N, C-alpha and C positions, 0 to 999 in steps of 0.2 A: 777689765779682761783684755785676754789676746787669744788669739786663735791656737790650738795646740800645734806644736810643731811640724806634725804631720800632715796637717789642714794647709790646703794651698793659700796663701794670701795674694790675691791679686792687687790689693791696694797697697800691701807693703812693696812689692816688686815694681809699681808704677812710681813709689816714693825712690826706691833704690834707685832705678834708671834716670828720674829726672833729677836726682843728687850726681849721680856719674855725667850727666849732659852738662851741670853747672861747673864741673871738676871736682867734685868731691869723690874722686876715685878709691879713696881709703875706704868707704861704706862699704862692707861686703854683704849686709842683710838687712833690712827693716822689718817691723812685725807692726802693724796698726791695728790698734786696738779700742777700748771705749773706757769711760770712766763714769762712774755714777757717787754721786756725792750724797750722803744721808746726813740727817742732824736727828737725833735721837735723845731720849732719856732712858736711863738705866741706873739701878740700884749699883753696881759695881762695874768696874773694868771688865772682869771675867764672864758677867752675863752680856754686857755689850758684845763682848766677841763671839759668843755662843749665838746669840741672835742675828748678828749681821752675819755670821757662817752659815746659818739656816738660812737666811733672805737670799744669800747667793745662791744655795743649792736648790732651793724651792722656785725662784724666780729669776733672778737677776743674770744668771750664768745657765746658758745650755752646755751642759756638761759632756756632751757628746764631743761638741768640737774646740769648747773655750776651757781655759784656764783661768783661776781668778785669784786675787791676793788682795787683802786690804789692811788698810791702817787706820788705828784709830787716834784722834787728837783730842785732849781735853779741851773743852771750852771753859774760858774764866766767868766766873760768876755763876 
């Protein structure tokens, strides 16, 4: 999850300034977010996508200030 573009990101600003201080002038902007990893059991990929999307909307993401995206990786076995 990352803050929406219209929301100030003081942590991202600090990262950008720090990188500039270290000589990485090509960095124009940075945004800092959070990552949540889930392991779940589902009948199929479609069900897993629907459930994870629902979890993000209901609990994991603050929809007022954050955007989210997710990726599903299938586990062997």
